[in-house]
N, CA and C atoms of all chains as a GROMACS GRO file, in nm:
protein
  594
    1MET      N    1   0.087   0.009   2.272
    1MET     CA    2   0.112  -0.109   2.197
    1MET      C    3   0.276  -0.112   2.123
    2LYS      N    4   0.329  -0.206   2.148
    2LYS     CA    5   0.464  -0.241   2.101
    2LYS      C    6   0.517  -0.325   2.050
    3PHE      N    7   0.582  -0.327   1.929
    3PHE     CA    8   0.608  -0.454   1.859
    3PHE      C    9   0.795  -0.442   1.869
    4HIS      N   10   0.844  -0.538   1.914
    4HIS     CA   11   0.980  -0.572   1.896
    4HIS      C   12   1.034  -0.663   1.792
    5LEU      N   13   1.031  -0.616   1.667
    5LEU     CA   14   1.046  -0.748   1.585
    5LEU      C   15   1.198  -0.751   1.528
    6SER      N   16   1.257  -0.859   1.520
    6SER     CA   17   1.392  -0.876   1.495
    6SER      C   18   1.402  -0.831   1.343
    7HIS      N   19   1.543  -0.829   1.303
    7HIS     CA   20   1.555  -0.801   1.158
    7HIS      C   21   1.478  -0.905   1.068
    8LEU      N   22   1.491  -1.023   1.096
    8LEU     CA   23   1.449  -1.128   1.008
    8LEU      C   24   1.293  -1.118   1.016
    9GLN      N   25   1.263  -1.112   1.133
    9GLN     CA   26   1.084  -1.097   1.147
    9GLN      C   27   1.016  -0.985   1.078
   10ALA      N   28   1.090  -0.862   1.084
   10ALA     CA   29   1.044  -0.771   1.009
   10ALA      C   30   1.069  -0.768   0.848
   11MET      N   31   1.181  -0.816   0.822
   11MET     CA   32   1.201  -0.854   0.652
   11MET      C   33   1.100  -0.964   0.594
   12LEU      N   34   1.078  -1.066   0.700
   12LEU     CA   35   0.953  -1.172   0.649
   12LEU      C   36   0.813  -1.094   0.642
   13LEU      N   37   0.803  -1.018   0.722
   13LEU     CA   38   0.665  -0.951   0.766
   13LEU      C   39   0.646  -0.890   0.615
   14PHE      N   40   0.735  -0.785   0.590
   14PHE     CA   41   0.743  -0.685   0.475
   14PHE      C   42   0.710  -0.768   0.349
   15ALA      N   43   0.830  -0.855   0.340
   15ALA     CA   44   0.805  -0.957   0.231
   15ALA      C   45   0.683  -1.019   0.195
   16LEU      N   46   0.628  -1.074   0.291
   16LEU     CA   47   0.503  -1.110   0.290
   16LEU      C   48   0.379  -1.061   0.240
   17MET      N   49   0.374  -0.930   0.335
   17MET     CA   50   0.288  -0.808   0.299
   17MET      C   51   0.268  -0.776   0.143
   18ILE      N   52   0.394  -0.744   0.109
   18ILE     CA   53   0.425  -0.680  -0.032
   18ILE      C   54   0.412  -0.775  -0.145
   19SER      N   55   0.438  -0.896  -0.141
   19SER     CA   56   0.431  -0.996  -0.197
   19SER      C   57   0.277  -1.058  -0.225
   20VAL      N   58   0.218  -1.016  -0.111
   20VAL     CA   59   0.029  -1.065  -0.139
   20VAL      C   60  -0.006  -0.956  -0.221
   21ALA      N   61   0.018  -0.812  -0.190
   21ALA     CA   62  -0.051  -0.709  -0.216
   21ALA      C   63   0.006  -0.696  -0.383
   22PHE      N   64   0.111  -0.708  -0.426
   22PHE     CA   65   0.160  -0.708  -0.577
   22PHE      C   66   0.075  -0.843  -0.645
   23GLY      N   67   0.040  -0.940  -0.582
   23GLY     CA   68   0.016  -1.093  -0.630
   23GLY      C   69  -0.126  -1.049  -0.665
   24PHE      N   70  -0.208  -0.991  -0.548
   24PHE     CA   71  -0.380  -0.934  -0.574
   24PHE      C   72  -0.376  -0.828  -0.706
   25LEU      N   73  -0.272  -0.738  -0.690
   25LEU     CA   74  -0.283  -0.613  -0.802
   25LEU      C   75  -0.258  -0.646  -0.940
   26SER      N   76  -0.189  -0.760  -0.951
   26SER     CA   77  -0.134  -0.785  -1.098
   26SER      C   78  -0.205  -0.921  -1.158
   27ARG      N   79  -0.237  -0.998  -1.059
   27ARG     CA   80  -0.308  -1.138  -1.090
   27ARG      C   81  -0.443  -1.130  -1.109
   28ARG      N   82  -0.498  -1.212  -1.163
   28ARG     CA   83  -0.675  -1.202  -1.147
   28ARG      C   84  -0.712  -1.350  -1.112
   29ARG      N   85  -0.645  -1.448  -1.168
   29ARG     CA   86  -0.692  -1.606  -1.136
   29ARG      C   87  -0.602  -1.634  -1.003
   30PRO      N   88  -0.692  -1.714  -0.904
   30PRO     CA   89  -0.631  -1.742  -0.782
   30PRO      C   90  -0.503  -1.827  -0.809
   31LEU      N   91  -0.473  -1.940  -0.912
   31LEU     CA   92  -0.370  -1.981  -0.886
   31LEU      C   93  -0.258  -1.904  -0.949
   32ASP      N   94  -0.275  -1.809  -1.053
   32ASP     CA   95  -0.170  -1.733  -1.091
   32ASP      C   96  -0.120  -1.649  -0.973
   33ARG      N   97  -0.201  -1.621  -0.885
   33ARG     CA   98  -0.181  -1.518  -0.764
   33ARG      C   99  -0.097  -1.601  -0.666
   34VAL      N  100  -0.119  -1.706  -0.648
   34VAL     CA  101  -0.036  -1.792  -0.553
   34VAL      C  102   0.119  -1.800  -0.619
   35LYS      N  103   0.111  -1.853  -0.725
   35LYS     CA  104   0.233  -1.855  -0.811
   35LYS      C  105   0.303  -1.738  -0.793
   36TYR      N  106   0.256  -1.606  -0.818
   36TYR     CA  107   0.330  -1.500  -0.816
   36TYR      C  108   0.397  -1.443  -0.667
   37ILE      N  109   0.290  -1.497  -0.579
   37ILE     CA  110   0.298  -1.440  -0.444
   37ILE      C  111   0.418  -1.538  -0.401
   38ALA      N  112   0.413  -1.656  -0.444
   38ALA     CA  113   0.557  -1.756  -0.372
   38ALA      C  114   0.664  -1.676  -0.446
   39TRP      N  115   0.663  -1.674  -0.591
   39TRP     CA  116   0.778  -1.621  -0.660
   39TRP      C  117   0.824  -1.498  -0.586
   40SER      N  118   0.762  -1.417  -0.578
   40SER     CA  119   0.801  -1.256  -0.528
   40SER      C  120   0.838  -1.290  -0.391
   41LEU      N  121   0.812  -1.398  -0.296
   41LEU     CA  122   0.832  -1.367  -0.148
   41LEU      C  123   0.975  -1.448  -0.159
   42LEU      N  124   1.004  -1.548  -0.232
   42LEU     CA  125   1.102  -1.633  -0.256
   42LEU      C  126   1.223  -1.531  -0.272
   43LEU      N  127   1.213  -1.454  -0.386
   43LEU     CA  128   1.281  -1.360  -0.452
   43LEU      C  129   1.326  -1.234  -0.343
   44PHE      N  130   1.242  -1.194  -0.277
   44PHE     CA  131   1.282  -1.082  -0.152
   44PHE      C  132   1.343  -1.143  -0.041
   45LEU      N  133   1.322  -1.281  -0.014
   45LEU     CA  134   1.406  -1.337   0.100
   45LEU      C  135   1.538  -1.386   0.051
   46LEU      N  136   1.536  -1.409  -0.058
   46LEU     CA  137   1.661  -1.464  -0.140
   46LEU      C  138   1.770  -1.307  -0.156
   47PHE      N  139   1.702  -1.232  -0.206
   47PHE     CA  140   1.776  -1.105  -0.199
   47PHE      C  141   1.820  -1.044  -0.089
   48GLY      N  142   1.703  -1.024  -0.006
   48GLY     CA  143   1.728  -0.982   0.141
   48GLY      C  144   1.827  -1.046   0.217
   49ILE      N  145   1.870  -1.201   0.202
   49ILE     CA  146   1.953  -1.252   0.275
   49ILE      C  147   2.087  -1.249   0.212
   50GLY      N  148   2.090  -1.260   0.063
   50GLY     CA  149   2.191  -1.216   0.009
   50GLY      C  150   2.277  -1.106   0.031
   51ILE      N  151   2.192  -0.986   0.023
   51ILE     CA  152   2.257  -0.868   0.035
   51ILE      C  153   2.277  -0.844   0.193
   52GLY      N  154   2.219  -0.892   0.279
   52GLY     CA  155   2.285  -0.904   0.410
   52GLY      C  156   2.420  -0.994   0.421
   53TRP      N  157   2.413  -1.106   0.366
   53TRP     CA  158   2.548  -1.168   0.366
   53TRP      C  159   2.676  -1.094   0.290
   54ALA      N  160   2.624  -1.035   0.179
   54ALA     CA  161   2.733  -0.964   0.102
   54ALA      C  162   2.788  -0.833   0.180
   55MET      N  163   2.681  -0.778   0.311
   55MET     CA  164   2.725  -0.634   0.345
   55MET      C  165   2.826  -0.714   0.491
   56TYR      N  166   2.841  -0.858   0.529
   56TYR     CA  167   2.872  -0.870   0.640
   56TYR      C  168   3.018  -0.862   0.651
   57PRO      N  169   3.100  -0.850   0.521
   57PRO     CA  170   3.260  -0.829   0.586
   57PRO      C  171   3.297  -0.682   0.610
   58PHE      N  172   3.188  -0.613   0.578
   58PHE     CA  173   3.185  -0.443   0.642
   58PHE      C  174   3.124  -0.408   0.751
   59SER      N  175   3.107  -0.510   0.822
   59SER     CA  176   3.013  -0.491   0.934
   59SER      C  177   3.086  -0.445   1.070
   60ARG      N  178   3.209  -0.492   1.058
   60ARG     CA  179   3.278  -0.440   1.170
   60ARG      C  180   3.443  -0.371   1.152
   61MET      N  181  -2.760   0.939  -3.975
   61MET     CA  182  -2.818   1.033  -3.862
   61MET      C  183  -2.833   0.953  -3.725
   62ALA      N  184  -2.864   0.844  -3.734
   62ALA     CA  185  -2.862   0.771  -3.603
   62ALA      C  186  -2.743   0.750  -3.552
   63ASP      N  187  -2.639   0.737  -3.628
   63ASP     CA  188  -2.483   0.740  -3.575
   63ASP      C  189  -2.458   0.874  -3.515
   64GLU      N  190  -2.481   0.970  -3.573
   64GLU     CA  191  -2.442   1.110  -3.530
   64GLU      C  192  -2.487   1.112  -3.388
   65THR      N  193  -2.635   1.084  -3.375
   65THR     CA  194  -2.677   1.069  -3.254
   65THR      C  195  -2.625   1.001  -3.146
   66GLN      N  196  -2.552   0.878  -3.198
   66GLN     CA  197  -2.494   0.780  -3.099
   66GLN      C  198  -2.362   0.860  -3.018
   67ILE      N  199  -2.304   0.920  -3.138
   67ILE     CA  200  -2.178   0.980  -3.113
   67ILE      C  201  -2.201   1.100  -3.050
   68ALA      N  202  -2.284   1.207  -3.023
   68ALA     CA  203  -2.326   1.280  -2.959
   68ALA      C  204  -2.346   1.265  -2.839
   69ALA      N  205  -2.426   1.147  -2.809
   69ALA     CA  206  -2.465   1.085  -2.671
   69ALA      C  207  -2.351   1.034  -2.601
   70ALA      N  208  -2.254   0.992  -2.664
   70ALA     CA  209  -2.131   0.949  -2.572
   70ALA      C  210  -2.042   1.022  -2.489
   71PRO      N  211  -2.005   1.158  -2.507
   71PRO     CA  212  -1.946   1.223  -2.417
   71PRO      C  213  -2.006   1.214  -2.265
   72PRO      N  214  -2.138   1.259  -2.241
   72PRO     CA  215  -2.193   1.268  -2.102
   72PRO      C  216  -2.179   1.139  -2.039
   73ARG      N  217  -2.184   1.028  -2.118
   73ARG     CA  218  -2.149   0.870  -2.031
   73ARG      C  219  -2.029   0.866  -2.010
   74ASP      N  220  -1.939   0.926  -2.097
   74ASP     CA  221  -1.792   0.892  -2.035
   74ASP      C  222  -1.756   0.968  -1.930
   75ASN      N  223  -1.783   1.128  -1.933
   75ASN     CA  224  -1.791   1.183  -1.814
   75ASN      C  225  -1.850   1.128  -1.702
   76LYS      N  226  -1.960   1.072  -1.700
   76LYS     CA  227  -2.005   1.015  -1.566
   76LYS      C  228  -1.933   0.872  -1.528
   77ARG      N  229  -1.879   0.802  -1.619
   77ARG     CA  230  -1.786   0.702  -1.573
   77ARG      C  231  -1.669   0.762  -1.508
   78GLU      N  232  -1.625   0.825  -1.588
   78GLU     CA  233  -1.521   0.916  -1.549
   78GLU      C  234  -1.551   0.945  -1.368
   79ALA      N  235  -1.633   1.011  -1.364
   79ALA     CA  236  -1.642   1.081  -1.230
   79ALA      C  237  -1.659   0.962  -1.125
   80ARG      N  238  -1.713   0.888  -1.203
   80ARG     CA  239  -1.766   0.756  -1.090
   80ARG      C  240  -1.589   0.696  -1.073
   81ALA      N  241  -1.515   0.688  -1.181
   81ALA     CA  242  -1.387   0.618  -1.136
   81ALA      C  243  -1.305   0.699  -1.071
   82ILE      N  244  -1.324   0.832  -1.057
   82ILE     CA  245  -1.232   0.893  -0.958
   82ILE      C  246  -1.294   0.912  -0.820
   83ALA      N  247  -1.428   0.884  -0.815
   83ALA     CA  248  -1.491   0.850  -0.693
   83ALA      C  249  -1.441   0.745  -0.593
   84PHE      N  250  -1.422   0.626  -0.712
   84PHE     CA  251  -1.373   0.487  -0.630
   84PHE      C  252  -1.228   0.515  -0.610
   85GLY      N  253  -1.159   0.582  -0.693
   85GLY     CA  254  -1.024   0.601  -0.661
   85GLY      C  255  -0.988   0.690  -0.518
   86VAL      N  256  -1.074   0.768  -0.511
   86VAL     CA  257  -1.083   0.866  -0.364
   86VAL      C  258  -1.116   0.790  -0.257
   87ALA      N  259  -1.225   0.710  -0.290
   87ALA     CA  260  -1.278   0.598  -0.161
   87ALA      C  261  -1.169   0.532  -0.126
   88GLY      N  262  -1.108   0.463  -0.231
   88GLY     CA  263  -0.992   0.370  -0.207
   88GLY      C  264  -0.867   0.410  -0.129
   89TRP      N  265  -0.844   0.555  -0.161
   89TRP     CA  266  -0.712   0.633  -0.084
   89TRP      C  267  -0.786   0.634   0.057
   90LEU      N  268  -0.909   0.661   0.073
   90LEU     CA  269  -0.938   0.708   0.204
   90LEU      C  270  -0.960   0.586   0.322
   91VAL      N  271  -1.034   0.466   0.267
   91VAL     CA  272  -1.040   0.358   0.334
   91VAL      C  273  -0.980   0.246   0.230
   92PRO      N  274  -0.844   0.188   0.270
   92PRO     CA  275  -0.790   0.087   0.187
   92PRO      C  276  -0.908  -0.013   0.155
   93GLY      N  277  -0.911  -0.040   0.011
   93GLY     CA  278  -0.989  -0.157  -0.046
   93GLY      C  279  -1.139  -0.105  -0.032
   94LEU      N  280  -1.167   0.006  -0.022
   94LEU     CA  281  -1.310   0.051  -0.027
   94LEU      C  282  -1.332   0.068  -0.199
   95GLY      N  283  -1.238   0.114  -0.260
   95GLY     CA  284  -1.256   0.128  -0.417
   95GLY      C  285  -1.287   0.029  -0.480
   96HIS      N  286  -1.221  -0.110  -0.436
   96HIS     CA  287  -1.245  -0.256  -0.497
   96HIS      C  288  -1.393  -0.292  -0.440
   97ALA      N  289  -1.422  -0.261  -0.302
   97ALA     CA  290  -1.523  -0.328  -0.258
   97ALA      C  291  -1.672  -0.276  -0.322
   98LEU      N  292  -1.678  -0.141  -0.370
   98LEU     CA  293  -1.764  -0.046  -0.413
   98LEU      C  294  -1.799  -0.134  -0.565
   99GLN      N  295  -1.695  -0.194  -0.618
   99GLN     CA  296  -1.688  -0.272  -0.752
   99GLN      C  297  -1.705  -0.395  -0.737
  100ARG      N  298  -1.744  -0.462  -0.623
  100ARG     CA  299  -1.764  -0.588  -0.578
  100ARG      C  300  -1.631  -0.708  -0.620
  101MET      N  301  -1.541  -0.634  -0.590
  101MET     CA  302  -1.410  -0.692  -0.630
  101MET      C  303  -1.364  -0.748  -0.452
  102TRP      N  304  -1.410  -0.825  -0.410
  102TRP     CA  305  -1.417  -0.861  -0.259
  102TRP      C  306  -1.288  -0.893  -0.219
  103GLY      N  307  -1.224  -0.985  -0.314
  103GLY     CA  308  -1.079  -1.051  -0.273
  103GLY      C  309  -0.987  -0.931  -0.266
  104ARG      N  310  -1.014  -0.839  -0.364
  104ARG     CA  311  -0.903  -0.762  -0.346
  104ARG      C  312  -0.898  -0.631  -0.245
  105ALA      N  313  -1.034  -0.614  -0.226
  105ALA     CA  314  -1.084  -0.516  -0.124
  105ALA      C  315  -1.011  -0.579  -0.001
  106LEU      N  316  -1.059  -0.701   0.033
  106LEU     CA  317  -1.012  -0.771   0.166
  106LEU      C  318  -0.867  -0.744   0.195
  107THR      N  319  -0.787  -0.808   0.092
  107THR     CA  320  -0.676  -0.806   0.067
  107THR      C  321  -0.571  -0.664   0.113
  108PHE      N  322  -0.617  -0.576   0.034
  108PHE     CA  323  -0.566  -0.395   0.018
  108PHE      C  324  -0.613  -0.360   0.186
  109PHE      N  325  -0.719  -0.405   0.242
  109PHE     CA  326  -0.755  -0.368   0.373
  109PHE      C  327  -0.679  -0.430   0.477
  110ALA      N  328  -0.634  -0.524   0.458
  110ALA     CA  329  -0.566  -0.628   0.566
  110ALA      C  330  -0.423  -0.598   0.542
  111VAL      N  331  -0.375  -0.570   0.428
  111VAL     CA  332  -0.204  -0.567   0.402
  111VAL      C  333  -0.214  -0.403   0.458
  112VAL      N  334  -0.276  -0.314   0.424
  112VAL     CA  335  -0.241  -0.188   0.446
  112VAL      C  336  -0.244  -0.171   0.599
  113GLY      N  337  -0.365  -0.233   0.645
  113GLY     CA  338  -0.397  -0.228   0.792
  113GLY      C  339  -0.268  -0.290   0.875
  114VAL      N  340  -0.206  -0.395   0.852
  114VAL     CA  341  -0.117  -0.470   0.907
  114VAL      C  342   0.023  -0.373   0.913
  115LEU      N  343   0.037  -0.351   0.777
  115LEU     CA  344   0.160  -0.253   0.781
  115LEU      C  345   0.153  -0.136   0.879
  116VAL      N  346   0.056  -0.068   0.881
  116VAL     CA  347   0.021   0.045   0.951
  116VAL      C  348   0.008   0.030   1.102
  117PHE      N  349  -0.056  -0.081   1.126
  117PHE     CA  350  -0.068  -0.148   1.282
  117PHE      C  351   0.095  -0.170   1.323
  118VAL      N  352   0.153  -0.241   1.263
  118VAL     CA  353   0.300  -0.295   1.297
  118VAL      C  354   0.366  -0.185   1.299
  119GLY      N  355   0.372  -0.083   1.169
  119GLY     CA  356   0.456   0.040   1.163
  119GLY      C  357   0.446   0.124   1.279
  120ALA      N  358   0.314   0.120   1.313
  120ALA     CA  359   0.306   0.245   1.422
  120ALA      C  360   0.346   0.177   1.572
  121GLY      N  361   0.319   0.059   1.582
  121GLY     CA  362   0.378  -0.027   1.720
  121GLY      C  363   0.512  -0.024   1.712
  122MET      N  364   0.553  -0.019   1.610
  122MET     CA  365   0.711  -0.047   1.608
  122MET      C  366   0.777   0.112   1.645
  123ARG      N  367   0.689   0.189   1.661
  123ARG     CA  368   0.726   0.361   1.679
  123ARG      C  369   0.779   0.443   1.571
  124GLY      N  370   0.761   0.370   1.418
  124GLY     CA  371   0.817   0.438   1.340
  124GLY      C  372   0.756   0.581   1.310
  125ASN      N  373   0.875   0.663   1.228
  125ASN     CA  374   0.820   0.805   1.218
  125ASN      C  375   0.702   0.828   1.133
  126LEU      N  376   0.628   0.870   1.176
  126LEU     CA  377   0.501   0.926   1.116
  126LEU      C  378   0.503   1.092   1.099
  127PHE      N  379   0.557   1.127   0.950
  127PHE     CA  380   0.583   1.238   0.925
  127PHE      C  381   0.476   1.335   0.904
  128ASN      N  382   0.476   1.450   0.943
  128ASN     CA  383   0.386   1.567   0.922
  128ASN      C  384   0.396   1.661   0.871
  129SER      N  385   0.320   1.759   0.839
  129SER     CA  386   0.328   1.886   0.732
  129SER      C  387   0.436   1.962   0.761
  130GLN      N  388   0.469   1.994   0.920
  130GLN     CA  389   0.570   2.082   0.943
  130GLN      C  390   0.707   2.043   0.936
  131SER      N  391   0.743   1.885   0.875
  131SER     CA  392   0.892   1.836   0.882
  131SER      C  393   0.946   1.930   0.757
  132GLY      N  394   1.092   1.960   0.799
  132GLY     CA  395   1.162   2.033   0.740
  132GLY      C  396   1.203   2.033   0.603
  133ASP      N  397   1.270   1.922   0.597
  133ASP     CA  398   1.351   1.918   0.459
  133ASP      C  399   1.265   1.829   0.340
  134ALA      N  400   1.317   1.793   0.239
  134ALA     CA  401   1.273   1.756   0.132
  134ALA      C  402   1.233   1.582   0.164
  135PHE      N  403   1.317   1.543   0.194
  135PHE     CA  404   1.282   1.368   0.231
  135PHE      C  405   1.173   1.342   0.331
  136ALA      N  406   1.155   1.438   0.425
  136ALA     CA  407   1.063   1.476   0.515
  136ALA      C  408   0.923   1.465   0.457
  137ALA      N  409   0.937   1.574   0.361
  137ALA     CA  410   0.811   1.596   0.274
  137ALA      C  411   0.766   1.486   0.206
  138LEU      N  412   0.846   1.418   0.134
  138LEU     CA  413   0.827   1.271   0.074
  138LEU      C  414   0.764   1.184   0.153
  139GLY      N  415   0.824   1.165   0.251
  139GLY     CA  416   0.774   1.075   0.392
  139GLY      C  417   0.634   1.134   0.416
  140TYR      N  418   0.606   1.237   0.406
  140TYR     CA  419   0.470   1.265   0.463
  140TYR      C  420   0.374   1.255   0.343
  141LEU      N  421   0.411   1.266   0.214
  141LEU     CA  422   0.312   1.210   0.115
  141LEU      C  423   0.305   1.084   0.104
  142ALA      N  424   0.407   1.003   0.142
  142ALA     CA  425   0.398   0.864   0.173
  142ALA      C  426   0.331   0.818   0.259
  143ASP      N  427   0.326   0.874   0.368
  143ASP     CA  428   0.238   0.852   0.497
  143ASP      C  429   0.064   0.880   0.461
  144LEU      N  430   0.061   0.996   0.399
  144LEU     CA  431  -0.068   1.042   0.352
  144LEU      C  432  -0.120   0.928   0.285
  145GLY      N  433  -0.048   0.874   0.183
  145GLY     CA  434  -0.118   0.760   0.104
  145GLY      C  435  -0.195   0.648   0.195
  146THR      N  436  -0.170   0.636   0.298
  146THR     CA  437  -0.259   0.524   0.401
  146THR      C  438  -0.416   0.613   0.420
  147GLY      N  439  -0.433   0.724   0.369
  147GLY     CA  440  -0.563   0.772   0.379
  147GLY      C  441  -0.601   0.779   0.557
  148GLY      N  442  -0.722   0.723   0.557
  148GLY     CA  443  -0.781   0.750   0.701
  148GLY      C  444  -0.689   0.654   0.786
  149PHE      N  445  -0.609   0.567   0.753
  149PHE     CA  446  -0.517   0.502   0.834
  149PHE      C  447  -0.419   0.591   0.893
  150TYR      N  448  -0.371   0.695   0.847
  150TYR     CA  449  -0.300   0.784   0.873
  150TYR      C  450  -0.309   0.834   1.029
  151TRP      N  451  -0.457   0.851   1.059
  151TRP     CA  452  -0.506   0.909   1.162
  151TRP      C  453  -0.495   0.798   1.289
  152LEU      N  454  -0.526   0.639   1.202
  152LEU     CA  455  -0.525   0.533   1.312
  152LEU      C  456  -0.398   0.541   1.348
  153ALA      N  457  -0.295   0.568   1.283
  153ALA     CA  458  -0.156   0.514   1.302
  153ALA      C  459  -0.119   0.649   1.439
  154LYS      N  460  -0.179   0.756   1.427
  154LYS     CA  461  -0.118   0.857   1.497
  154LYS      C  462  -0.214   0.823   1.627
  155TYR      N  463  -0.305   0.762   1.628
  155TYR     CA  464  -0.370   0.714   1.754
  155TYR      C  465  -0.306   0.614   1.834
  156ILE      N  466  -0.253   0.545   1.738
  156ILE     CA  467  -0.165   0.379   1.776
  156ILE      C  468  -0.048   0.451   1.849
  157GLU      N  469   0.032   0.534   1.771
  157GLU     CA  470   0.126   0.583   1.837
  157GLU      C  471   0.143   0.690   1.942
  158VAL      N  472   0.099   0.651   2.058
  158VAL     CA  473   0.068   0.761   2.157
  158VAL      C  474   0.208   0.813   2.197
  159GLY      N  475   0.291   0.748   2.211
  159GLY     CA  476   0.437   0.748   2.266
  159GLY      C  477   0.525   0.835   2.150
  160GLY      N  478   0.476   0.862   2.028
  160GLY     CA  479   0.571   0.918   1.923
  160GLY      C  480   0.677   0.833   1.899
  161PRO      N  481   0.754   0.859   1.771
  161PRO     CA  482   0.810   0.781   1.707
  161PRO      C  483   0.973   0.785   1.793
  162ASP      N  484   0.999   0.672   1.774
  162ASP     CA  485   1.158   0.632   1.813
  162ASP      C  486   1.232   0.569   1.737
  163VAL      N  487   1.316   0.616   1.652
  163VAL     CA  488   1.443   0.590   1.558
  163VAL      C  489   1.538   0.555   1.592
  164SER      N  490   1.570   0.573   1.753
  164SER     CA  491   1.674   0.534   1.816
  164SER      C  492   1.743   0.372   1.811
  165HIS      N  493   1.627   0.293   1.795
  165HIS     CA  494   1.634   0.158   1.736
  165HIS      C  495   1.604   0.126   1.596
  166ALA      N  496   1.657   0.010   1.572
  166ALA     CA  497   1.644  -0.062   1.438
  166ALA      C  498   1.489  -0.081   1.412
  167TYR      N  499   1.410  -0.131   1.506
  167TYR     CA  500   1.263  -0.157   1.450
  167TYR      C  501   1.178  -0.032   1.461
  168GLY      N  502   1.244   0.096   1.515
  168GLY     CA  503   1.175   0.214   1.480
  168GLY      C  504   1.213   0.262   1.342
  169ASP      N  505   1.299   0.222   1.301
  169ASP     CA  506   1.341   0.240   1.153
  169ASP      C  507   1.270   0.173   1.079
  170TYR      N  508   1.243   0.044   1.085
  170TYR     CA  509   1.180  -0.044   1.018
  170TYR      C  510   1.044   0.026   1.021
  171GLY      N  511   0.963   0.047   1.148
  171GLY     CA  512   0.866   0.091   1.157
  171GLY      C  513   0.802   0.229   1.026
  172THR      N  514   0.928   0.297   1.052
  172THR     CA  515   0.921   0.418   0.946
  172THR      C  516   0.883   0.379   0.786
  173ARG      N  517   0.943   0.247   0.756
  173ARG     CA  518   0.951   0.178   0.618
  173ARG      C  519   0.825   0.117   0.620
  174PHE      N  520   0.766   0.075   0.721
  174PHE     CA  521   0.629  -0.004   0.713
  174PHE      C  522   0.509   0.087   0.671
  175LEU      N  523   0.528   0.199   0.744
  175LEU     CA  524   0.434   0.295   0.753
  175LEU      C  525   0.435   0.345   0.578
  176ALA      N  526   0.552   0.390   0.519
  176ALA     CA  527   0.579   0.460   0.401
  176ALA      C  528   0.521   0.350   0.307
  177ALA      N  529   0.575   0.222   0.322
  177ALA     CA  530   0.543   0.108   0.225
  177ALA      C  531   0.364   0.084   0.231
  178ALA      N  532   0.319   0.107   0.328
  178ALA     CA  533   0.169   0.087   0.337
  178ALA      C  534   0.125   0.226   0.249
  179GLY      N  535   0.155   0.327   0.262
  179GLY     CA  536   0.138   0.451   0.208
  179GLY      C  537   0.116   0.414   0.048
  180VAL      N  538   0.224   0.377   0.027
  180VAL     CA  539   0.263   0.354  -0.145
  180VAL      C  540   0.174   0.252  -0.208
  181LEU      N  541   0.153   0.140  -0.138
  181LEU     CA  542   0.082   0.048  -0.165
  181LEU      C  543  -0.091   0.080  -0.188
  182ASN      N  544  -0.143   0.164  -0.076
  182ASN     CA  545  -0.263   0.220  -0.075
  182ASN      C  546  -0.290   0.291  -0.200
  183LEU      N  547  -0.180   0.374  -0.230
  183LEU     CA  548  -0.219   0.485  -0.367
  183LEU      C  549  -0.208   0.388  -0.473
  184LEU      N  550  -0.107   0.251  -0.499
  184LEU     CA  551  -0.119   0.188  -0.600
  184LEU      C  552  -0.270   0.126  -0.616
  185ALA      N  553  -0.293   0.091  -0.507
  185ALA     CA  554  -0.431   0.006  -0.498
  185ALA      C  555  -0.536   0.127  -0.523
  186ALA      N  556  -0.549   0.233  -0.488
  186ALA     CA  557  -0.670   0.328  -0.522
  186ALA      C  558  -0.643   0.363  -0.681
  187LEU      N  559  -0.518   0.351  -0.747
  187LEU     CA  560  -0.513   0.410  -0.872
  187LEU      C  561  -0.550   0.271  -0.958
  188HIS      N  562  -0.539   0.135  -0.887
  188HIS     CA  563  -0.584   0.038  -0.975
  188HIS      C  564  -0.750   0.028  -0.956
  189ALA      N  565  -0.807   0.076  -0.843
  189ALA     CA  566  -0.960   0.077  -0.817
  189ALA      C  567  -0.982   0.191  -0.933
  190TYR      N  568  -0.933   0.310  -0.970
  190TYR     CA  569  -1.003   0.411  -1.074
  190TYR      C  570  -0.962   0.325  -1.210
  191GLU      N  571  -0.861   0.257  -1.230
  191GLU     CA  572  -0.829   0.226  -1.388
  191GLU      C  573  -0.942   0.099  -1.395
  192ALA      N  574  -0.959   0.011  -1.300
  192ALA     CA  575  -1.072  -0.073  -1.314
  192ALA      C  576  -1.239  -0.024  -1.309
  193ALA      N  577  -1.212   0.062  -1.268
  193ALA     CA  578  -1.370   0.170  -1.300
  193ALA      C  579  -1.388   0.212  -1.446
  194ARG      N  580  -1.250   0.235  -1.530
  194ARG     CA  581  -1.245   0.286  -1.619
  194ARG      C  582  -1.274   0.167  -1.720
  195GLY      N  583  -1.244   0.050  -1.700
  195GLY     CA  584  -1.258  -0.066  -1.773
  195GLY      C  585  -1.131  -0.076  -1.840
  196ARG      N  586  -1.007  -0.021  -1.754
  196ARG     CA  587  -0.901  -0.052  -1.826
  196ARG      C  588  -0.789  -0.162  -1.739
  197LYS      N  589  -0.857  -0.211  -1.658
  197LYS     CA  590  -0.780  -0.330  -1.558
  197LYS      C  591  -0.880  -0.420  -1.542
  198ALA      N  592  -0.827  -0.544  -1.522
  198ALA     CA  593  -0.916  -0.666  -1.492
  198ALA      C  594  -0.916  -0.668  -1.347
   0.00000   0.00000   0.00000
């Protein structure tokens, strides 16, 4: 069995899984969990893509 | 006098609770989510089982490096500890990854991170199950 995920797909999956796990770990009420997961996912993606672009000038 | 009897009776109950909490923590480490399932926290149990399972499944499928006890340096030892955090899923990952690791591609490297993250998350979940059984977490 092999998975060939692109950089973006791997980042999306990783961010989603970690956000969901942290949401369930740290919040008890469903609405609070949803809010936490959404925020965490957004920040993961924002920082991931931001750092990716910040490294772009040094990529070649 | 009655108060003294109650105070004297308290430690054995605490010891029993502590032993139960440790058992839940170990169960949660061995099978992701089991520590919460035994406490009827079904949402958390299913979530941790699914999240750790997906990370291990995809990480092994991407041919990430699954460290073993014979790895030489300190980073490999830390990686082994993180991988062991997945509990029973460590052997599942070994079973899935029949071709061995391949970190010559980016996805193999990502797979290594997925496996380590799954282990660390599962350790956090097991610790949460232990604390919940002690009544210190909701």
